[in-house]
NUMARLUM-784551 format. One record per residue (C-alpha): x, y, z. Coordinates in steps of 0.25 Angstrom, whole numbers, plus 5000, padded with zeros to 4 digits. Example, Ala and Ser with C-alpha at 12.3 -4.5 7.8 and 13.67 -1.06 7.14 Angstrom:
residues 2
504949825031505549965029
***
This chain:
residues 817
550453845487549553815498549153695505547753665500546853605511545853505508544053235532544052975535542852925538542352875551541352755554540152805546538752865547538252735554539352735564539052885566537552865569537852745579538952835586537952945587536852865593537752795603538652905607537553015607538453115599538053245595538353395590537753495581537553635578536953665592538153625599538053745608537153695619536853795629537353925635538253905648537653955660537754105663538454095675539654005673540253925684541353815684540353705683539453755672540253835662540053775648538953675653537553675646536353715655535353625647534853675634534953825634535153915622536453915614536954055612537754095600538154225593538154185579537354305574538054405583537054395594536854295606535754205602535154065604535853965594534453915591533954055588535054085577534554055563535854005558536653865559537553875570538453775577538753825591539653745600539753795615540853785625540253665631540053595618541453635613542053575626541153445624541553435610543053445613543153565604544553635604544753685590544053715577544253565572543453515584542153605583542153605568541853455568540453495575540053595565539353525555539253635544540853665545541853605538543353635537544753595532546053605539547453585538547753595553547453685566547153825562546953795547545453755546544553805535543153815539541853795530540353795533539253725525540153675514540753815510542053755506542753755493544053685497544953815497546353805502546153925512547453985507547954115513547554195500546254135498544754155503544454185517543754075525542254055523542054035538542254135548542754105562542454195574543054195588541954275596541654395588542954405580543254325567544554235567544454185553545854215547546054215532546454065531545554015542545054025557545854015570545853885576545353935590545453835602544153805608544053825622543153915631542353945619540953985621540553925608540853895593539753945584539853885569538853965559538553895547538253965534538654105530538754205541539254325532538254435537538754435551540154365550540654405536541554365526542254235533540854185537540454145523540054005526539954015542540554065555541253995566541154075580542054035592541454105604542354115616541854115631541954255636542454315649541354295660541254395672540354285681541454215687542954155686542954015680543753935670544053805663545353725661545453595652546553495649546553395638547453275635547153205621547753095612547653095597547552955590548852935581549453065587549853125601549353195614548653325614548153415625547453535629547353635640546453755640545753845651545053975653544754065665543654165665543854275676543054395680543854515682542754605687541254615686541354655672542654595667543054455664544154385658544254245651545654185648545754045640546953965636547253835629548353745625548153625615549053525610548453445598549153315596549753275582549253155575549953165560551253095558552253155549552853025543554253005536554253025521555253065509554953145497555853135484555853265476556153225462556753355456557853365466557953215470557853265485557253165495556553245506556253185520555253225532556053145542556253255550554753295552554253145554553353145567552153085572550953175577551553295571550353385569550253435584549553565587549753655599548753765602548753865613548053995616547154085624546054185625545854305635544554385635543954495644542554525645542254675650540854715653540954865652539454875657538154795654538154825640539654825635540654715635542054715630542754575628544254575623544854445620546154385615546354245610547654185604548154045600549353975595549253845587550453765583550253645574551353555568551253455556550053415547548653385551548453295538548753165534549453145521548953055510549752925507550052905522549452845533548352925542548853045549550253045542550953145534552353165527552753315529554053355525554053495532553653545545552253585546551753685558550753795561550853895571549553975572549454085583548354195584547854295593546554365593546054495601544654525601543754625607542254615608541454735613539954715616538954815621537654895618537355015610535955045614535154925611536154865602537254765605538654815600539754715597541154745593542054625590543454655586544654555585546154555580546754415576548254395574548554255568549954195564550154055558551554005555551853875550552453775540551853675530552453565522552453585507553253465502552053405494552053535485553653515484553553365480552453365471552853475462554253425462553753275458552653325448553353455442554753455446554653575455555853535463556753575451556453725455556953725469558553735470559553805479560553915476561453805470560353775460560253625467558753575469558353585483557253505491555953565486555253535498554353645502553653695515552853815519553153905531551954005533551554125542550154175541549854295549548354335551547754455557546254485558545554605564543954615565542954705570541554695571540454795577539054755577537754795584536554705587535154755591534354695602534154545600532754545606532154645596531354605584532354665574533854635578535054695571536554655570537454745562538954785562540254805555541454715553542854735549543954635548545454635542546154505542547654495536548454365533549954385531550354265523551754205523551954065516553354015513553553905504554953855507555953765500557253755507558553795501558053855487558753955480558754095482558154125468556954045470556754085485555654195488556454315491556454345506556254205510557254095514556853985505555454015500554953955486553754035488553254135497551854195501551854325508550554395508549654485516548154465515547154565521545554525521544754645526543254635529542254745532540754725534539454785539538454675543537054665549535954575552534454615555533454515561531954555562530954465569529754475558528854395568529054335581529554205574530154255561531454345559532154395548533654425547534354515537535954525537536954585528538554605528539154715520540554675517541854725511543154635511544454695506545554585504547054595500548154505498549554555495551054495496551854395489551754245485552654165476553954125472555354205470555554265456556754155455555754045455554554095448554454205437552954225440552454205454553054265467554154365466554054375450552654425452552954535463552454675460553454775454553554915452553754995438555254965439555054815441555454815456554654735466553754815474553954815489553354685496552054715502552054605512553254595521554054465519553754455504554754485493553754565485552254575482551554505470550154505476549254625480547754595479546554655486545054635484543854685491542254695489541054745497539754665497538654615506537954485511536654455516535854365526534354345527533754255538532354215542532054145556530754085560530754045575529553955578529853965593531153975602531553835598531353835583531753925571531953915556532754005548533154035534534454115530535054175517536454225520537754245512539254235516540454285509541854275508542754395503543554395491545054395490546354395483546954285475548554305477548754245462548854375454548154315442546854295450545854395454545354405468544254305472542854365475541954335487541154215488539754205495538854105501537354115501536654035512535153985511534853925524533653875532533753815546532953785559533353785574532453705583532453665598531553555604531153485617531553605626532853625618533253475620533353465605533853565595533853545580534353645570534553625555534853715542534853695527535653785518536153815504537453895502537753955489539253985488539554085476540954125470541654025479543054065483543853935479545353925482546253835477547753815473548053865460549353875452550653885460549853825472549253965474547853975480546754035471545354085474544254105465542754115465542553985459541153945460539853925467539353825476538053775484538053715497536653645502536653595516536053575530536453565544535753525557535953505572535253445583535453445598534653355608534653325622533753205625534053185639534853265649536353255648536253205633536453295621536453255606536653355595537053335580537353415568537653395554537753475541537553435526538253515515538153495500539153585494539353605479539853695469538853745459539753795448540953725441542253765447543353775435544753795435544853935430543453995429543154105439541654145440541454065427541253925431541353875417542453775415542453775400542953915399544553905399545454005405545954125398547254055394546453925389546753845402545553745403544553785414544453655421543253605429543753585443542453555450541053555443539753615449539253515459540553485466540553475481541253575489542353535497542753515512541353505517540653365519539153355515538853305529539453335542538853305556539053275571538453225583538853245597538153175610538453205625537853145637538153205651537853135664538053155679539253075685539053065700538553185707539653285703540053255689539453245675539953155663539753155649539953075636539953145622540153095608540253165595540253125580540553205568540453165554541153245542540753205528541553175516542253305510542953335497544253415497544153505485543153565476543953535463543753385459545253365455545753415467544653345475544953205469546453225473546353265487545153175490543853185499543853195514543053075518541853085529542253055543541653045557542253085571541753045585542153115598541853065612542053125626541653095640541953165653541553205667541453335674541053385688540853535682542253585686543053465681542953385669543553275661543353225648543953105639543653125625543953065611543853145598543853075585543552945592543652855580544952915575544352975562545353045553544353135547544853215535544653365537545453425526546453385514547653465509548653455498549953545497549853585482548953565470548053445471548453395458549953405462550053365477548853275475549653185464548353155456549253085445550053005455551353055450552053055463552552935473551953005485550553015480549653135483549853225495548453245501548353285516547153265524546853325537546153235547545353255560546153225573546253075576545553025589545953105601545653055615545853155626545453195641545153325645545053375659544453515663544053605674543153725676543353815687
***
């Protein structure tokens, strides 16, 4: 009973090429251009100093980006500002190897290099395959990462490919790292910005954000950051009426009709201290929190006009979280020691319209006859969901690094993480009889009340040896243990179902219900646990021709832990693994005016954890097959003349399953073998079927020209172009045909502005040509029901398409002091 998630073409490749050449657009993997000057002042903070080196910490050390033998997209403070990046959706467009699907703010599922099976990311399914970090601390919760507002961020690092040895379980396919700017003892300074924007077909939005850096003494500094953002709505909820045939009831949404009803309000802050105990030891405590309230739907509905839906129940989400983090850095002998610990508390409350489920099952199967009041009269079978998800996450990492200038270098450490998810989902039909109401609820036809715990333990290490002055070899491993459990209740009352829910609750020898293990549940019908211990590896060989050119070859493995299937008849699902074989190069030319990087790779994905909606709409996970992904990615940066920069990046991924995917088979992959009860084992997708969600080709270009205006000011003009290729929505062929493919699309952003170093003003247009790019598709129940493949209902299929924000024009004014 979950909403299963599943981008309108622009003006084509020829138009894209013309635009790129005339507007000088660019961007790419080497987005981060230079480290800022060591001594910040009000006029030079965040401004490139030329072609200096790009410092990243992707391998747990501070290194030049061009010296790190992995594929990294790094976007610095300056570039984040130039690209108008404020949230995940903004920077995700500029990472060629990254794809995602979303149902709205805070609900994105992220993938790298085509590692996506179309899973519905339900609360009791697989952990994410991409890890997200805020500084040194992981912030990936069980159903996805936090949507952190991007301001006063030092850089965003996107690491493509398995990062399992250093980053662990949720970095099976890649890692995203959001690095904040730290407190600085060099001086008092700050920044403040305000923005006003208007969304085509929608409403007005605005942003206010500021930070202050203040030295408190020679050895102590504080940094305080705050933001408020109002995103305009652009989806209209239009009038509609449904007729439920079983009861003859007509149901109108007139009370909810509203234009531009999917607005979002986000506000939050960050406060950090930097305490230099002496020349060798530094402590950095930090607290960050955010609240994001969204209303309405972020999808347009099939059968209606663009940017229109017909929703019959209120939809909203209130997502608030706070993270306390502590980083301790110092030296023990010649070794650098780092401790990174954090505690995250996240709570999401909301409501979701579920009327499609009610209508289609009533129209096609007469389910409305089962919903009646205490007098025995049929009630309106309209159904909606109210949910509360409470997450906690604590993590601790202690690691040691030997001196970086030695011919043999070691990084080693230990890691512990415990994350919990207190799940409450109320599926409500108003005014139903007490006998069919889940005990302890007001009017629930179904209740999910569960407590999930995922525990991770690991010891890891990488050792690099310079075999010669030019050739180095790295060996890495991670020994891990996971221990995951799920306990609680899910289902109907025993007055509605004799098999699922209360009827299946655990009883003692006398037939009495055992006490409920999870507060708020009537009893317990689920108590499962799975655990395992194993190791993964990494081997890297790097040859440096000189300081400006290297080639590398990597063999690495990433993993995702196994977990619990809540349906009692299904066994736990096992870990799945990705083996990565990669060759790449990084080069700089013409006194660093030109940079060119590229990689080719093959990923072998084995024992894929595939989740889908099974009987009763319950999500199921099984290790359902293998896949092979062959791809390449490249980026370039060029500064042909002073003031003009051009960069670009692209990724190609050919992702296919290599074994048949069958209805029943688990680890057999032979669809000719029927089930134990004789049920036909239907072929859902044959070997060679393309994996969903990721396009074969994604690329972007950004160009920027900076020029003096008079004697005290500088001006700039920038344009960017992003292309997203065609994507499929499901691995299964029948379901894919029902929901349809997401066509390719192009977006163009432009901006122009002036600055005198202290004050700046910028006029911008995002998605200039107003392209409604499809970034996800969803349906409220089984595709063969709500997709209405046989055309048995008057309203037709109900497919929801999540689209990119329409053209947005705005003005931004800022000051640095």
